[in-house]
Backbone bond lengths (Angstrom), bond angles and torsions (degrees), N, CA, C in turn:
res aa  C-N    CA-C-N  psi(-1)  N-CA   C-N-CA  omega(-1)  CA-C   N-CA-C  phi
1 M - - - 1.436 - - 1.577 105.13 -
2 G 1.328 120.68 95.99 1.376 124.53 176.83 1.501 115.02 -117.07
3 I 1.219 118.05 -177.86 1.432 123.72 178.30 1.586 110.11 -89.59
4 E 1.327 110.48 117.43 1.506 115.54 -171.88 1.552 113.61 -61.23
5 G 1.331 117.25 -31.19 1.454 120.05 -178.58 1.537 112.64 -70.10
6 L 1.365 112.92 -21.78 1.476 118.34 -179.04 1.455 115.34 -91.82
7 K 1.307 119.32 -4.60 1.479 122.89 -174.89 1.553 110.83 -60.73
8 K 1.265 118.79 -38.47 1.472 120.19 -175.90 1.534 109.52 -71.06
9 Y 1.301 119.79 -19.05 1.426 121.01 -179.23 1.542 111.76 -93.64
10 Q 1.297 120.14 -7.84 1.416 120.47 -176.56 1.545 108.28 -84.89
11 R 1.273 115.09 153.24 1.501 125.85 178.86 1.539 109.67 64.88
12 R 1.369 115.32 25.77 1.430 115.37 173.19 1.476 109.99 -84.93
13 G 1.378 117.33 158.88 1.392 120.98 178.81 1.486 112.07 77.40
14 S 1.275 123.95 -3.73 1.486 122.49 176.49 1.512 112.20 -68.94
15 K 1.409 115.97 -30.67 1.419 120.92 179.61 1.561 107.51 -102.05
16 G 1.341 119.79 8.80 1.420 120.91 177.14 1.612 107.72 88.99
17 D 1.263 116.89 0.12 1.491 114.75 -178.58 1.543 108.94 -103.98
18 C 1.313 120.61 95.78 1.393 124.57 -178.66 1.517 113.74 -93.62
19 F 1.279 118.84 -12.04 1.431 123.44 -177.48 1.520 112.78 -125.44
20 P 1.268 123.82 61.04 1.444 124.62 -178.30 1.630 114.59 -69.27
21 E 1.271 113.05 -25.65 1.461 115.17 -176.42 1.541 109.90 -82.15
22 L 1.309 124.45 -10.67 1.436 126.13 -174.08 1.517 108.16 -87.12
23 A 1.322 113.94 156.72 1.439 120.33 172.12 1.538 111.10 -63.64
24 P 1.319 119.29 153.30 1.482 119.60 -176.26 1.496 113.42 -55.31
25 R 1.369 117.69 -43.69 1.432 120.63 -177.95 1.578 111.51 -60.61
26 V 1.360 111.84 -47.85 1.386 120.96 -178.94 1.527 109.05 -67.37
27 Q 1.259 115.04 -39.22 1.515 118.04 179.96 1.433 111.67 -61.38
28 E 1.365 120.73 -38.87 1.405 126.57 179.33 1.538 111.68 -66.32
29 M 1.337 115.58 -36.09 1.447 118.60 175.64 1.510 112.24 -70.52
30 A 1.344 119.13 -39.60 1.401 123.68 178.04 1.517 107.40 -64.69
31 N 1.280 121.91 -41.87 1.491 121.48 174.76 1.415 115.02 -56.62
32 R 1.408 114.46 -41.61 1.458 117.07 -179.56 1.587 110.20 -66.85
33 W 1.356 117.31 -38.20 1.424 120.63 173.42 1.453 111.22 -58.45
34 L 1.283 120.17 -49.00 1.467 124.44 -175.07 1.550 107.91 -67.67
35 Q 1.312 118.25 -35.29 1.495 118.53 176.25 1.589 110.36 -63.90
36 R 1.303 112.84 -39.61 1.468 114.73 178.98 1.517 112.52 -68.85
37 F 1.256 118.31 -32.05 1.559 125.50 173.81 1.572 109.55 -67.37
38 R 1.355 114.43 -42.91 1.514 117.01 178.81 1.562 111.85 -63.67
39 V 1.423 115.96 -39.22 1.380 118.04 177.05 1.501 113.38 -64.28
40 R 1.345 113.87 -41.27 1.463 119.30 176.51 1.479 112.56 -57.11
41 W 1.340 120.35 -40.06 1.474 126.47 -173.36 1.487 109.88 -87.20
42 R 1.333 119.97 -13.21 1.424 125.20 176.76 1.555 116.04 48.14
43 G 1.370 111.78 52.86 1.467 118.89 178.35 1.475 117.82 74.43
44 N 1.350 119.18 -0.84 1.409 124.40 176.24 1.582 110.65 -87.03
45 L 1.310 110.97 66.63 1.500 117.08 -169.52 1.554 109.58 -126.21
46 P 1.289 113.65 86.22 1.465 116.35 168.90 1.540 108.24 -68.98
47 Q 1.340 114.48 166.58 1.552 121.48 -170.58 1.541 106.10 -59.03
48 W 1.300 118.42 -45.25 1.507 118.36 -176.75 1.452 114.18 -61.69
49 R 1.358 115.99 -39.00 1.519 120.68 177.85 1.461 113.24 -67.51
50 L 1.422 113.29 -40.93 1.504 115.63 179.86 1.575 110.48 -67.97
51 A 1.352 119.55 -30.58 1.392 122.22 178.58 1.539 110.00 -67.55
52 I 1.344 113.93 -37.09 1.555 116.95 177.34 1.480 108.30 -65.71
53 L 1.312 116.62 -45.76 1.513 123.58 -170.01 1.583 104.62 -69.45
54 V 1.279 118.35 -38.21 1.510 119.57 172.13 1.497 113.68 -55.78
55 G 1.315 115.75 -46.92 1.500 122.79 176.08 1.406 111.94 -57.32
56 Q 1.383 115.60 -49.41 1.502 119.47 -175.72 1.620 106.81 -65.36
57 A 1.282 116.40 -39.36 1.519 117.97 -177.90 1.534 109.27 -62.33
58 R 1.398 116.02 -41.77 1.448 118.66 -178.17 1.544 105.35 -67.52
59 R 1.310 120.35 -44.09 1.502 119.79 -179.89 1.537 109.12 -57.55
60 L 1.303 117.19 -48.92 1.468 117.17 -174.69 1.606 113.17 -69.69
61 A 1.320 112.26 -26.41 1.533 117.06 178.67 1.582 105.96 -72.18
62 L 1.343 117.13 -43.41 1.525 119.95 -174.11 1.588 107.23 -77.98
63 H 1.319 120.78 -36.51 1.401 124.83 -178.76 1.568 115.02 -128.41
64 P 1.293 111.51 72.77 1.533 115.55 -174.66 1.481 110.51 -61.57
65 P 1.408 116.16 145.45 1.452 119.29 177.43 1.500 112.67 -66.78
66 T 1.360 112.33 138.44 1.440 118.09 178.78 1.498 115.14 -93.39
67 P 1.297 116.84 164.98 1.478 116.86 175.73 1.469 114.96 -53.77
68 E 1.420 113.68 -40.85 1.498 116.34 178.01 1.446 115.21 -56.03
69 W 1.354 112.69 -42.58 1.462 120.16 178.69 1.570 108.99 -57.80
70 G 1.255 115.95 -47.44 1.502 121.23 -178.97 1.469 110.61 -57.73
71 R 1.404 115.52 -45.25 1.441 116.89 -177.17 1.518 110.14 -67.14
72 S 1.361 117.01 -38.36 1.450 116.84 179.89 1.560 109.26 -64.22
73 M 1.284 118.15 -39.32 1.459 118.24 177.82 1.548 113.42 -65.81
74 L 1.276 117.93 -35.41 1.448 122.03 174.88 1.565 109.16 -66.24
75 A 1.289 114.34 -42.20 1.497 116.20 178.68 1.523 110.63 -62.18
76 K 1.342 117.34 -41.49 1.479 122.18 -178.13 1.506 109.62 -62.29
77 R 1.436 114.22 -46.64 1.408 119.58 -178.22 1.533 110.54 -63.92
78 G 1.330 117.53 -36.90 1.481 121.09 176.52 1.487 113.82 -64.50
79 G 1.356 115.26 -40.02 1.498 119.53 176.91 1.495 109.80 -62.56
80 Y 1.310 119.26 -45.30 1.497 123.85 -177.22 1.585 105.40 -61.98
81 A 1.365 121.18 -42.40 1.400 126.54 -178.70 1.528 110.05 -61.23
82 V 1.335 115.48 -43.53 1.462 116.57 180.00 1.533 111.85 -66.36
83 Q 1.320 111.12 -40.16 1.550 112.84 179.50 1.544 111.62 -65.16
84 Q 1.315 114.92 -37.21 1.443 118.48 175.93 1.590 114.99 -60.59
85 R 1.327 111.23 -42.45 1.453 119.19 178.41 1.501 111.24 -64.39
86 Y 1.342 117.55 -43.89 1.472 122.23 173.70 1.505 112.82 -56.08
87 R 1.292 116.51 -44.66 1.501 121.09 178.75 1.484 111.07 -61.08
88 M 1.414 114.71 -39.78 1.461 117.46 179.67 1.505 114.47 -66.17
89 E 1.357 114.25 -29.67 1.446 120.15 174.83 1.583 113.87 -81.07
90 G 1.284 114.80 -5.36 1.435 120.01 172.63 1.583 110.89 92.98
91 K 1.337 115.37 11.46 1.430 119.70 176.65 1.565 108.36 -93.26
92 D 1.404 113.36 154.42 1.448 117.63 171.65 1.518 106.55 -93.97
93 P 1.311 120.16 110.35 1.520 116.09 -177.81 1.511 118.33 -66.37
94 T 1.363 114.04 -22.59 1.437 115.21 -175.25 1.595 109.24 -114.16
95 E 1.261 115.33 14.06 1.481 117.32 -178.63 1.569 114.67 -55.63
96 K 1.267 113.33 -47.17 1.552 117.00 179.42 1.450 109.78 -64.31
97 A 1.339 121.39 -46.94 1.433 123.09 -178.21 1.589 110.55 -61.27
98 T 1.300 111.13 -39.79 1.559 116.71 -178.65 1.461 108.69 -63.83
99 R 1.376 115.83 -49.58 1.416 119.96 -179.09 1.594 113.21 -61.20
100 A 1.301 115.75 -35.64 1.495 121.02 176.86 1.533 108.05 -66.91
101 R 1.351 117.35 -45.83 1.430 121.85 179.80 1.452 112.17 -58.81
102 L 1.338 117.31 -49.10 1.517 120.87 -177.90 1.554 107.25 -62.49
103 L 1.267 121.92 -44.50 1.406 125.13 -178.69 1.596 110.76 -57.69
104 R 1.377 111.80 -47.60 1.454 112.59 174.75 1.426 116.45 -60.10
105 Q 1.402 115.21 -40.73 1.439 118.98 178.53 1.520 113.72 -64.76
106 K 1.312 115.95 -35.42 1.518 118.95 177.08 1.496 108.38 -66.33
107 A 1.382 118.04 -44.37 1.429 121.22 -176.23 1.531 110.59 -64.81
108 M 1.338 116.60 -37.15 1.517 120.98 178.04 1.501 112.78 -65.53
109 K 1.399 113.30 -40.77 1.484 116.98 174.47 1.441 114.12 -63.75
110 A 1.318 119.58 -39.85 1.464 123.23 179.85 1.564 108.61 -69.37
111 Q 1.301 115.96 -36.70 1.472 116.11 179.56 1.536 109.40 -70.95
112 D 1.273 118.35 -38.73 1.498 118.55 178.82 1.541 108.94 -66.27
113 A 1.324 118.65 -38.70 1.462 119.59 -178.59 1.553 106.81 -68.87
114 Q 1.297 121.25 -32.90 1.442 121.67 -175.67 1.533 105.42 -75.49
115 K 1.332 121.75 -40.13 1.490 125.49 176.46 1.498 107.25 -60.73
116 A 1.323 120.32 -48.28 1.466 121.31 177.31 1.515 114.45 -55.89
117 Q 1.279 114.07 -42.00 1.487 119.69 -178.26 1.561 110.03 -68.22
118 E 1.344 114.17 -41.91 1.468 117.99 176.62 1.511 113.21 -62.39
119 A 1.334 114.57 -41.05 1.442 120.24 178.56 1.470 113.52 -65.59
120 Q 1.378 116.68 -36.06 1.398 123.11 175.61 1.572 112.55 -66.81
121 E 1.395 114.54 -36.72 1.454 117.26 -177.35 1.470 107.53 -74.95
122 T 1.313 122.56 -37.06 1.419 123.12 -178.48 1.478 115.94 -71.64
123 Q 1.290 119.28 -26.69 1.448 120.72 178.68 1.595 113.30 -74.44
124 P 1.274 116.01 138.31 1.439 119.20 176.68 1.498 111.79 -61.24
125 P 1.318 120.05 151.70 1.450 118.44 178.31 1.424 111.76 -67.09
126 R 1.328 121.10 140.39 1.396 123.45 177.64 1.548 113.41 -90.29
127 N 1.305 115.12 145.06 1.521 121.06 -179.76 1.539 104.64 -91.68
128 Y 1.284 117.03 90.07 1.448 122.90 175.49 1.546 108.08 -83.11
129 I 1.322 111.26 145.31 1.487 116.43 169.13 1.520 107.94 -85.81
130 I 1.259 115.34 113.46 1.453 118.52 -176.49 1.483 112.07 -96.83
131 S 1.305 120.14 124.35 1.474 121.85 -178.57 1.513 109.24 -77.52
132 P 1.316 116.20 129.75 1.482 117.36 177.77 1.523 110.91 -61.47
133 W 1.346 121.17 -23.44 1.406 121.96 178.53 1.494 113.57 -64.04
134 I 1.371 116.72 -36.77 1.459 122.03 178.16 1.483 111.35 -85.14
135 S 1.305 118.02 -50.45 1.500 117.16 179.18 1.582 101.58 -148.58
136 P 1.293 114.92 102.44 1.554 119.62 -179.39 1.474 112.16 -68.50
137 P 1.335 119.73 132.60 1.433 120.20 174.64 1.539 112.49 -72.43
138 G 1.286 111.51 168.18 1.476 116.72 -171.91 1.559 113.73 -54.18
139 P 1.366 118.02 -47.16 1.480 117.41 -177.73 1.527 112.14 -58.55
140 V 1.346 116.28 -39.69 1.455 119.63 177.43 1.479 113.40 -62.65
141 V 1.331 118.45 -40.97 1.402 123.22 178.15 1.598 108.95 -61.65
142 K 1.297 113.53 -48.91 1.461 119.58 179.72 1.560 113.72 -62.74
143 A 1.356 113.16 -29.55 1.525 114.55 -179.22 1.548 111.97 -76.64
144 H 1.374 115.44 -19.72 1.503 116.24 179.15 1.463 110.53 -72.88
145 Q 1.298 113.66 143.87 1.515 119.53 178.84 1.491 103.13 -131.15
146 W 1.371 114.52 121.85 1.450 114.00 176.35 1.552 111.25 -78.11
147 K 1.330 110.12 142.13 1.495 116.41 177.16 1.510 106.97 -94.16
148 T 1.309 114.02 134.42 1.498 115.23 175.09 1.448 114.04 -83.32
149 N 1.349 120.04 -14.67 1.489 117.95 175.90 1.534 114.27 -80.89
150 R 1.292 114.02 -5.23 1.559 116.31 176.03 1.497 108.29 -129.68
151 P 1.351 116.20 76.69 1.467 119.48 -176.98 1.511 112.99 -72.28
152 N 1.365 125.40 -20.62 1.396 122.08 -179.14 1.530 115.66 -95.70
153 L 1.367 117.31 -3.20 1.414 118.57 -176.09 1.537 104.55 -115.19
154 P 1.424 113.48 154.67 1.440 114.28 176.44 1.513 107.89 -72.66
155 P 1.242 117.72 160.38 1.495 122.58 -177.09 1.469 111.05 -68.22
156 P 1.366 118.45 148.17 1.489 119.10 177.20 1.531 105.12 -76.55
157 P 1.287 113.74 145.73 1.490 119.59 178.71 1.549 109.34 -61.84
158 S 1.281 114.72 139.66 1.480 119.98 175.63 1.493 109.70 -79.37
159 P 1.340 119.32 159.68 1.464 120.57 173.56 1.534 114.96 -52.54
160 E 1.291 118.10 -34.54 1.453 121.05 176.60 1.520 112.10 -64.81
161 A 1.286 113.76 -42.53 1.466 122.70 -179.77 1.562 109.74 -62.30
162 R 1.399 114.87 -43.47 1.508 120.46 179.22 1.565 109.69 -64.12
163 Q 1.326 112.81 -38.55 1.449 115.72 -175.87 1.562 109.42 -69.96
164 I 1.322 118.15 -39.92 1.481 120.70 178.57 1.529 108.06 -65.59
165 H 1.322 114.14 -43.25 1.444 117.99 177.05 1.545 114.53 -55.75
166 K 1.263 116.66 -43.81 1.445 119.65 177.51 1.531 113.19 -61.25
167 L 1.255 114.56 -32.31 1.449 117.19 177.21 1.510 114.63 -74.01
168 L 1.371 116.99 -26.45 1.392 122.21 -174.32 1.563 115.25 -94.00
169 D 1.339 113.15 -36.25 1.502 118.21 -174.26 1.530 111.69 -104.87
170 P 1.334 113.72 152.40 1.515 115.40 178.25 1.481 110.44 -74.60
171 P 1.368 112.96 160.46 1.574 114.66 177.32 1.496 112.26 -62.69
172 G 1.238 117.17 154.20 1.506 125.23 177.09 1.601 109.17 84.92
173 C 1.268 118.09 17.52 1.456 120.38 176.76 1.444 109.09 -75.78
174 H 1.409 113.99 145.43 1.494 116.29 -178.10 1.557 108.64 -124.76
175 C 1.304 113.42 50.56 1.409 119.85 -177.68 1.543 109.25 -91.81
176 Y 1.363 116.72 -172.61 1.488 119.51 -174.73 1.494 107.79 -65.40
177 Y 1.377 122.37 -36.84 1.406 119.98 -176.24 1.548 112.26 -73.31
178 C 1.302 114.56 -32.09 1.446 117.86 178.91 1.570 112.68 -75.17
179 A 1.310 110.71 -36.23 1.540 114.79 -171.28 1.567 112.75 -82.42
180 W 1.306 117.17 -11.74 1.398 121.26 177.59 1.581 113.65 -71.98
181 P 1.323 117.03 123.54 1.523 116.42 -178.06 1.539 111.91 -60.48
182 N 1.274 116.73 150.11 1.451 120.29 177.20 1.489 110.11 -69.40
183 H 1.177 116.99 122.27 1.530 122.83 172.46 1.470 108.86 -151.40
184 E 1.282 114.39 157.35 1.457 119.52 179.68 1.476 108.17 -98.04
185 P 1.387 117.93 139.34 1.429 119.44 -178.77 1.516 113.82 -70.42
């Protein structure tokens, strides 16, 4: 029971032909790359490594490295070498760049915060419906009366509080004010 889509890739390379779908000229170049990889690994080629090397040989045959790519790799290696030398001398090679980046980042955050504050100040205040269950408005708090005979329970909402609550919250609310049974104090 195998994967049907992989059937055409199995048993490849048994006859030495790992690249049957490539053009003959490109196939020859890919075989040269693969031979170079096999020499480098000196016969230590389990199937998983050979599969990776075949893929790399195909990639290099189809898209050979250009001189510009080689120069960029040499420049990168040179930059890493210089940084390593600075570290060995006790210098921090990227200290100045890191400091500049952190200052720019701090300035951008301050600028974003200032823009947000200005935008908040210029917008007109919104008329939110505030639920008394989350943050009761002043009249609701004033309408509540604590009962001394029930010290461990929150006070029942007064009729005034229920009336204010009906004005503020939509119908079908299941908060403290709506859940309290109707009773007279």
